[in-house]
C-alpha positions as CSV (number, residue, x, y, z in Angstrom):
1,X,1.3,-16.8,1.1
2,X,3.6,-17.6,4.0
3,X,1.1,-16.5,6.7
4,X,-2.6,-16.0,7.2
5,X,-2.2,-12.3,8.0
6,X,-0.2,-9.5,6.3
7,X,2.1,-7.4,8.4
8,X,1.5,-3.6,8.5
9,X,3.3,-1.7,5.8
10,X,4.2,1.2,8.2
11,X,3.4,2.3,11.8
12,X,1.1,5.3,11.9
13,X,-2.4,6.6,12.4
14,X,-5.2,5.7,10.0
15,X,-6.4,9.1,8.7
16,X,-8.8,7.7,6.1
17,X,-10.8,4.5,6.6
18,X,-11.8,2.0,4.0
19,X,-15.2,2.4,2.3
20,X,-17.7,5.2,1.3
21,X,-17.1,8.6,2.7
22,X,-19.6,11.3,3.7
23,X,-18.9,13.1,0.4
24,X,-19.9,10.0,-1.5
25,X,-16.4,9.2,-2.5
26,X,-15.0,5.7,-1.9
27,X,-11.6,4.8,-0.4
28,X,-10.6,1.3,-1.7
29,X,-7.9,1.1,1.0
30,X,-6.7,3.0,4.0
31,X,-4.5,6.0,4.4
32,X,-1.9,5.9,7.1
33,X,-0.1,9.1,8.3
34,X,3.7,8.9,8.8
35,X,6.6,11.3,8.4
36,X,8.3,11.7,5.0
37,X,11.0,9.2,4.7
38,X,9.4,6.5,6.8
39,X,10.3,3.0,5.4
40,X,7.4,1.3,3.7
41,X,7.6,-2.5,4.1
42,X,6.2,-5.3,1.9
43,X,3.4,-6.9,3.8
44,X,4.0,-10.4,2.3
45,X,6.3,-12.2,-0.1
46,X,5.5,-11.4,-3.8
47,X,6.6,-10.0,-7.1
48,X,6.5,-6.3,-8.0
49,X,3.9,-6.0,-10.8
50,X,4.2,-2.2,-11.1
51,X,6.5,0.5,-9.8
52,X,6.1,4.0,-11.3
53,X,4.0,7.2,-11.3
54,X,1.8,6.9,-14.4
55,X,-1.5,6.5,-12.6
56,X,-2.9,9.9,-12.1
57,X,-3.5,11.0,-8.5
58,X,-1.6,8.2,-6.8
59,X,1.9,9.6,-7.1
60,X,4.7,7.1,-6.8
61,X,3.0,3.8,-6.8
62,X,4.0,0.1,-6.2
63,X,1.8,-2.9,-6.8
64,X,2.8,-6.3,-5.5
65,X,1.3,-9.6,-6.6
66,X,1.4,-12.1,-3.8
67,X,-0.2,-15.2,-5.2
68,X,-3.1,-16.0,-7.5
69,X,-5.5,-14.3,-5.2
70,X,-3.9,-11.3,-3.5
71,X,-2.4,-8.0,-4.6
72,X,-1.3,-5.0,-2.5
73,X,-1.1,-1.4,-3.6
74,X,1.2,1.3,-2.0
75,X,0.6,4.9,-3.2
76,X,1.9,8.5,-2.5
77,X,5.4,7.2,-1.9
78,X,8.5,9.5,-2.0
79,X,11.2,7.2,-3.1
80,X,10.6,3.8,-4.8
81,X,13.2,1.2,-3.9
82,X,12.0,-1.7,-6.1
83,X,11.5,-2.3,-9.8
84,X,8.9,-4.2,-11.8
85,X,9.6,-7.9,-11.8
86,X,11.6,-7.9,-8.6
87,X,11.0,-10.7,-6.1
88,X,10.1,-9.3,-2.6
89,X,10.1,-10.9,0.8
90,X,7.8,-10.0,3.7
91,X,9.3,-7.0,5.6
92,X,11.6,-5.8,2.8
93,X,11.7,-2.0,2.4
94,X,10.0,-1.2,-0.9
95,X,9.6,2.6,-0.7
96,X,9.6,5.6,1.7
97,X,6.5,7.6,2.7
98,X,5.9,10.8,0.7
99,X,3.1,13.2,-0.3
100,X,3.0,12.6,-4.0
101,X,-0.1,12.5,-6.2
102,X,-3.2,14.3,-4.8
103,X,-2.3,14.4,-1.1
104,X,-1.1,17.4,0.9
105,X,0.3,15.6,3.9
106,X,2.8,12.7,4.2
107,X,0.9,9.4,4.1
108,X,0.7,5.9,2.6
109,X,-2.4,4.9,0.7
110,X,-2.6,1.1,1.1
111,X,-5.0,-1.3,-0.6
112,X,-5.5,-5.1,-0.6
113,X,-7.2,-6.7,-3.6
114,X,-8.5,-10.3,-3.4
115,X,-8.7,-11.3,-7.1
116,X,-10.2,-8.0,-8.5
117,X,-12.2,-7.0,-5.3
118,X,-10.9,-4.4,-2.9
119,X,-11.1,-5.6,0.7
120,X,-10.7,-3.7,3.9
121,X,-6.9,-4.0,4.6
122,X,-7.6,-3.9,8.4
123,X,-9.4,-7.2,8.1
124,X,-6.3,-9.0,6.8
125,X,-3.5,-7.1,8.7
126,X,-2.0,-8.5,11.9
127,X,-3.2,-6.9,15.1
128,X,-0.8,-4.2,16.2
């Protein structure tokens, strides 16, 4: 990685926090509200491991592998602007915010995985 902290993928309000919810469901990331069409940025340099919509409930999805330890996941996108295997630089526009999958309002679902473990994205994102 080129820096110790990832940049934020979009500016917006966190509408669903990381972790277990009151209803017993678990959010492995955070959901950030933003208008449809807002540019989604790659949080760090990497390679696109997946770009598509085959994973049920997540809508248009991008997964970026950053190094041997980190992967980031961007779900519910409107337009995907990258393809599998593409090399990405920190800050590149990779998608636009949408409301695909199981969401009813425009938002980005964002996850960070360290090896196979989901970690709270807020712990590794730069301070706003």
